[in-house]
C-alpha positions, 0 to 999 in steps of 0.5 A: 277791303279785307286784309288779303287784298291790301297785301296783294295791293302793297306787294308789287313785283317785277315781271319777267319782261322787265328782268329779261330787259335789264339783263339785256341791257347788261349784256350789251353794256358788257359786250362794249366794254369787252370789245373796247378793251386792248388785246391782252397780248401785244403784237411784238410779243406775238411776232417775237414768239413766231420768230423764235419758233422759226429760229429753233425750227431752222436750228433743229433742221440744220443739225438733223439734215446735216446742212448749213442754213442761213438767216438774212434779216432785212427791215421789213422781213427775213428769209432762210437759205441753204448752202448747196454746192458753194452758194446760198439758195432760197430754202424750200421746206415745209415751214414758211421760208420767208416772213415779213415784220408787221409795219407798225413794229420797230426792229432792232437787230444786234450782233454779240460778234463784232466781226458779224457787224462788219459782215452785216455791212457787206451783206447790204451790198449783196444782190438777190442773186447771191444772198449771204445770210448774217446768221449761220445754222451749222449742222454741228449745232453752232450758229451766230449769236445775235439778238433781234427786238421787237418794239411797239408803244406798249411792249419791247420783246427780244429774241436771243439766239446764243452760239450753241442754237438756244433761243430765248424770248426776253420780255422787257417790262417798261413803264410808259 
């Protein structure tokens, strides 16, 4: 055998098909890993940001529209109301008037004002015909201060509304 033939025998390479098979297997493994990862954002954070945006919108709409708006929060959701001619009516606007909380989130509502705690127990007696919202948005920019916390297995996020209509989302980093 000449020298050139011996070099060819010893230099075994990898074919293009073998490279493509290895790349395809690596891509499938990477896909399985990505699909099995938990979501980067928690549902509590998503819901709290959505709720905070609606609170900000209601506060702005009360000021710009020059009318009293209200928010009633229940265990499973919330709804907005407008004060017209001495009674609270369901708010009809271009933003969603009611929302439901995801069933796997625990929701905890606390008022800063002790007087509102008494009013909250009274609102539970209300009928659907005459709802009394627990949170008010005045046309002067004043609001009922409260905090609502959204809790799930891996995250706790609070939405805080102060008396001046400022809405803040607070993440609570809890080690579990």
